[in-house]
VMD Tcl script that draws the C-alpha trace (Angstrom):
set ca {
  {105.51 135.59 122.19}
  {106.49 132.11 121.01}
  {109.79 130.97 122.43}
  {112.60 130.40 119.96}
  {114.94 127.49 119.93}
  {118.41 128.61 121.11}
  {121.12 128.17 118.51}
  {122.99 125.82 120.85}
  {119.97 123.47 120.93}
  {119.65 123.76 117.17}
  {123.27 122.75 116.54}
  {123.19 120.02 119.17}
  {120.03 118.45 117.74}
  {121.40 118.65 114.19}
  {124.69 116.97 115.10}
  {123.10 114.25 117.23}
  {120.42 113.46 114.65}
  {123.07 113.15 111.93}
  {124.88 110.61 114.12}
  {121.66 108.68 114.81}
  {120.75 108.66 111.11}
  {124.19 107.25 110.35}
  {123.62 104.45 112.88}
  {120.18 103.59 111.46}
  {121.44 103.56 107.87}
  {124.38 101.38 108.91}
  {121.99 98.89 110.52}
  {119.84 98.90 107.38}
  {122.89 98.08 105.24}
  {123.97 95.32 107.62}
  {120.55 93.72 107.29}
  {121.04 93.61 103.51}
  {124.64 92.38 103.58}
  {125.16 89.86 106.37}
  {124.56 86.16 105.71}
  {124.00 85.15 109.35}
  {121.17 87.63 109.97}
  {119.20 85.31 112.27}
  {122.21 84.97 114.58}
  {122.75 88.71 114.99}
  {119.22 90.07 114.53}
  {118.65 90.54 118.31}
  {121.77 92.74 118.46}
  {120.78 94.77 115.40}
  {117.26 95.15 116.77}
  {118.63 96.40 120.08}
  {120.79 98.99 118.29}
  {117.87 100.11 116.11}
  {115.39 100.35 118.98}
  {117.87 102.23 121.15}
  {118.58 104.70 118.35}
  {114.90 105.50 117.81}
  {114.38 105.93 121.55}
  {117.43 108.22 121.83}
  {116.13 110.38 118.95}
  {112.79 110.84 120.68}
  {114.44 111.69 124.00}
  {116.35 114.47 122.20}
  {113.12 115.67 120.66}
  {111.32 115.59 124.03}
  {114.00 117.78 125.63}
  {113.84 120.30 122.79}
  {110.03 120.30 122.78}
  {109.94 121.08 126.50}
  {112.40 123.93 126.00}
  {110.79 125.45 122.90}
  {107.10 124.59 123.49}
  {106.94 122.99 120.05}
  {104.62 120.06 119.38}
  {106.01 116.54 119.16}
  {106.45 115.38 115.57}
  {104.97 112.18 114.20}
  {107.01 109.72 112.18}
  {106.06 107.10 109.64}
  {106.64 103.68 111.15}
  {106.80 100.22 109.62}
  {104.83 98.16 112.15}
  {106.19 94.89 110.75}
  {109.77 96.02 111.36}
  {108.95 97.34 114.83}
  {107.29 94.05 115.84}
  {110.11 91.97 114.38}
  {112.70 94.04 116.21}
  {110.69 93.88 119.44}
  {110.33 90.09 119.31}
  {114.01 89.65 118.44}
  {114.83 91.67 121.53}
  {112.58 89.89 124.04}
  {112.53 86.30 122.81}
  {116.08 85.75 124.04}
  {114.84 86.11 127.63}
  {111.54 84.26 127.10}
  {112.73 81.37 124.89}
  {112.50 78.82 127.72}
  {108.81 79.55 128.21}
  {107.31 81.21 125.14}
  {107.20 80.28 121.47}
  {106.67 83.36 119.30}
  {104.88 83.06 115.97}
  {105.10 86.07 113.66}
  {102.68 86.14 110.73}
  {103.25 89.48 109.05}
  {101.55 90.49 105.80}
  {104.00 92.30 103.57}
  {103.51 95.73 101.95}
  {100.74 96.80 104.28}
  {101.86 100.42 104.50}
  {103.09 102.63 107.33}
  {101.58 104.09 110.51}
  {102.08 107.67 111.71}
  {102.93 107.84 115.40}
  {105.89 108.03 117.75}
  {108.15 104.99 117.68}
  {108.51 104.87 121.47}
  {104.73 104.99 121.95}
  {104.08 102.03 119.65}
  {107.04 100.13 121.08}
  {105.69 100.51 124.62}
  {102.15 99.61 123.55}
  {103.16 96.32 121.95}
  {105.74 95.55 124.62}
  {102.96 95.90 127.19}
  {100.48 93.74 125.26}
  {103.12 91.04 124.73}
  {104.15 91.19 128.41}
  {100.50 90.74 129.40}
  {100.25 87.75 127.06}
  {103.44 86.21 128.44}
  {102.27 86.57 132.02}
  {98.96 84.88 131.17}
  {100.90 81.73 130.18}
  {101.58 79.67 133.31}
  {104.30 77.27 132.17}
  {104.89 76.96 128.43}
  {102.83 78.39 125.63}
  {102.72 80.42 122.44}
  {102.16 84.04 121.48}
  {101.10 84.69 117.90}
  {101.40 88.17 116.41}
  {99.77 88.89 113.07}
  {99.53 91.95 110.85}
  {97.22 92.48 107.91}
  {95.73 95.21 105.78}
  {91.99 95.56 106.12}
  {89.22 97.65 104.62}
  {87.18 97.61 107.82}
  {85.66 100.97 108.78}
  {87.46 103.14 111.26}
  {87.89 106.69 112.47}
  {88.75 108.92 109.53}
  {91.58 111.38 109.69}
  {90.78 115.07 109.47}
  {93.49 115.30 106.81}
  {92.41 113.35 103.70}
  {95.82 113.87 102.12}
  {97.52 111.95 104.92}
  {95.44 108.85 105.41}
  {93.62 106.53 103.05}
  {90.38 106.42 105.04}
  {89.41 103.02 103.67}
  {92.65 101.20 104.51}
  {93.82 100.11 107.94}
  {96.58 98.02 109.47}
  {95.31 95.42 111.93}
  {97.68 93.91 114.50}
  {96.64 90.94 116.64}
  {98.45 89.72 119.78}
  {97.11 86.25 120.59}
  {98.11 83.98 123.48}
  {96.98 80.53 124.59}
  {97.21 81.41 128.28}
  {94.76 81.50 131.14}
  {92.34 83.95 129.51}
  {90.40 86.73 131.22}
  {87.41 86.00 133.42}
  {84.24 87.36 131.83}
  {83.28 89.00 135.11}
  {86.20 91.46 134.82}
  {86.14 91.98 131.03}
  {84.01 95.17 131.30}
  {86.67 96.75 133.53}
  {89.99 95.85 131.90}
  {90.37 99.28 130.27}
  {89.53 101.12 133.48}
  {92.26 103.17 135.13}
  {94.31 101.22 137.71}
  {93.15 97.85 136.34}
  {95.96 95.49 135.31}
  {96.00 91.91 134.09}
  {99.51 91.56 135.50}
  {100.69 90.18 138.81}
  {100.88 93.17 141.15}
  {103.87 91.64 142.92}
  {105.91 92.12 139.77}
  {106.86 95.21 137.84}
  {103.54 95.62 136.05}
  {104.36 98.63 133.86}
  {101.40 100.72 132.82}
  {97.87 99.34 132.52}
  {95.59 98.69 129.59}
  {93.82 102.01 130.11}
  {97.03 103.84 129.16}
  {97.71 101.42 126.29}
  {94.25 102.19 124.90}
  {94.72 105.93 125.39}
  {98.04 105.93 123.48}
  {96.54 103.94 120.61}
  {93.57 106.30 120.35}
  {95.88 109.35 120.39}
  {97.27 108.05 117.08}
  {93.77 107.53 115.60}
  {93.78 103.81 116.37}
  {91.47 101.44 118.21}
  {91.93 98.56 120.65}
  {89.61 95.59 121.12}
  {89.87 92.37 123.13}
  {88.27 88.96 123.11}
  {89.03 86.23 125.65}
  {87.79 82.94 127.01}
  {88.77 81.59 130.40}
  {91.30 78.80 130.00}
  {91.66 79.27 126.24}
  {93.60 82.50 125.84}
  {93.19 86.13 124.85}
  {93.30 88.12 121.61}
  {94.02 91.86 121.48}
  {93.33 93.61 118.17}
  {94.92 96.98 117.40}
  {93.85 98.91 114.30}
  {95.54 101.97 112.80}
  {94.83 103.98 109.62}
  {97.39 103.41 106.88}
  {99.55 106.30 105.77}
  {98.79 106.74 102.08}
  {101.81 106.07 99.90}
  {102.59 104.34 96.63}
  {103.50 100.74 97.39}
  {103.60 99.20 93.93}
  {106.98 97.92 92.90}
  {108.24 99.65 89.77}
  {111.60 99.36 88.12}
  {114.23 101.74 89.50}
  {116.48 101.25 86.49}
  {117.43 104.42 84.64}
  {116.13 106.59 87.51}
  {118.74 109.00 88.87}
  {118.78 110.59 92.33}
  {121.06 113.45 93.32}
  {122.01 113.44 97.02}
  {123.55 116.55 98.61}
  {124.78 115.88 102.16}
  {127.86 117.38 103.82}
  {128.34 114.54 106.32}
  {130.62 112.12 104.43}
  {129.65 108.84 106.09}
  {125.94 109.62 106.00}
  {126.15 110.58 102.33}
  {127.93 107.35 101.43}
  {125.52 105.21 103.43}
  {122.44 106.78 101.87}
  {123.91 106.42 98.37}
  {124.70 102.75 98.95}
  {121.22 102.05 100.30}
  {119.57 103.71 97.31}
  {121.90 101.91 94.91}
  {120.90 98.60 96.49}
  {117.40 99.34 95.11}
  {118.84 99.89 91.61}
  {118.78 103.69 91.56}
  {121.65 105.60 89.97}
  {122.98 108.00 92.61}
  {125.02 111.19 92.18}
  {126.43 112.67 95.39}
  {127.77 116.07 96.44}
  {128.94 117.45 99.75}
  {127.70 121.03 99.32}
  {125.13 123.14 97.53}
  {127.64 125.00 95.37}
  {128.77 121.74 93.75}
  {125.14 120.86 93.02}
  {124.53 124.19 91.29}
  {127.74 123.87 89.24}
  {126.74 120.35 88.17}
  {123.30 121.51 87.00}
  {124.79 124.15 84.69}
  {126.29 121.52 82.38}
  {124.33 118.31 83.00}
  {120.76 117.05 82.61}
  {118.50 117.13 85.65}
  {118.20 113.94 87.72}
  {114.76 112.45 88.45}
  {114.84 113.48 92.13}
  {116.89 115.58 94.57}
  {117.57 114.75 98.22}
  {119.02 117.91 99.76}
  {120.32 118.36 103.30}
  {119.21 121.62 104.91}
  {122.51 122.47 106.62}
  {125.43 122.52 104.18}
  {128.50 124.76 103.91}
  {128.84 127.54 101.32}
  {125.34 127.23 99.88}
  {122.73 125.91 102.31}
  {119.92 123.53 101.41}
  {117.16 126.08 100.87}
  {119.31 128.32 98.68}
  {120.22 125.25 96.66}
  {116.53 124.28 96.37}
  {115.63 127.76 95.08}
  {118.34 127.53 92.40}
  {117.02 124.12 91.33}
  {113.47 125.46 91.10}
  {114.68 128.28 88.84}
  {115.76 125.61 86.35}
  {112.67 123.40 86.71}
  {109.88 124.34 89.09}
  {108.30 120.86 88.84}
  {111.34 118.75 89.74}
  {110.67 116.70 92.92}
  {112.81 117.54 95.96}
  {113.14 115.94 99.41}
  {114.60 118.18 102.11}
  {116.37 116.39 104.96}
  {116.69 118.30 108.22}
  {118.38 117.47 111.48}
  {116.90 120.20 113.67}
  {113.53 121.65 114.49}
  {114.94 125.13 114.15}
  {115.71 124.80 110.45}
  {114.19 127.41 108.19}
  {112.04 124.99 106.18}
  {109.21 125.63 108.67}
  {108.78 129.19 107.40}
  {105.75 129.60 105.16}
  {107.70 131.11 102.27}
  {109.88 128.00 101.91}
  {107.54 125.08 102.71}
  {106.08 125.06 99.20}
  {109.50 124.73 97.60}
  {109.92 121.07 98.51}
  {107.72 118.02 98.01}
  {108.67 116.25 101.21}
  {110.50 117.07 104.44}
  {112.18 114.20 106.27}
  {113.36 114.79 109.80}
  {116.54 113.06 110.92}
  {116.96 110.43 112.08}
  {114.66 109.18 109.35}
  {113.47 105.63 108.81}
  {115.04 104.51 105.53}
  {111.81 102.78 104.53}
  {110.04 106.12 104.87}
  {112.75 107.68 102.69}
  {112.36 104.89 100.13}
  {108.57 105.27 100.16}
  {108.88 109.02 99.53}
  {111.39 108.42 96.72}
  {109.14 105.91 94.97}
  {106.10 108.10 95.36}
  {107.78 111.21 93.93}
  {109.63 109.49 91.09}
  {106.75 107.35 89.88}
  {103.91 109.81 90.54}
}
mol new
graphics top color blue
foreach p $ca { graphics top sphere $p radius 0.5 }
foreach p [lrange $ca 0 end-1] q [lrange $ca 1 end] { graphics top cylinder $p $q radius 0.2 }
display resetview
């Protein structure tokens, strides 16, 4: 018999993920509002990275207890790399010049944040160690149509589009005699006398677990280039006017509700907010339907799913996003999954939320 998540774990995860979502949304708003972003970006990046890591630690503990599979998240690789460089360049600024060349609007990758963070941290650490005195590390991202491994789920990935990330250094390079072995277990390009982390074999394994690929080219004395390729999560990226589009947000956590509303308003959406499902249902009796609903699963009086069912009685085609803070929420039951267009697990990446909103409103 499949083990069930204890109610204590369910409530704990829900409360903690609400707090972490509040932190992430606060950071997102700070990025939009502060004028001295370059001065404080390392601090914001540290907060953001720590929050994502904390969320995945919570999920790991619950997964071990309940035997449930780890969930994937949609990740903006450009943001992850920017945050990572902002975090590490403070320590390496005496030795390394970092050049970020990031193509915009390249889409999202589905993986675990901590996995990708560790992969690129390791590749950048390898590059830094290959530079003897002073040098440069260039990190580029681009969208490519190059062939790759197709996902088994055609609805999830656009099989012809990929994100390509290059980590390039002008360091010592890798001797051609050892190139055939660099992805072997126990091989490391790092100085064994230092804390070498995990090797390239594990980096490659993690990348391939998320349907990606890893390649390397190097010339002794001229540097090394690692190329990571991931399939792009299919989503609508075209910019369309948000004017006149109305979103109804139902969230019982006051600060989180206000933060989400302000973020959506910063993209020119009109936002109506409520703290419980009963208020949503009362509003719908006497007012026109909004263009999209964002409904929290756990709300007092009338919970999220009951609220969703009432909305669907009025208009079965209206798009709905269900936000959930716990793996034990009822949305996983087969009789409710078809009621919503998208489920976002807290703490969600706001860019993922924005992508889902655009896709559902302008579909």
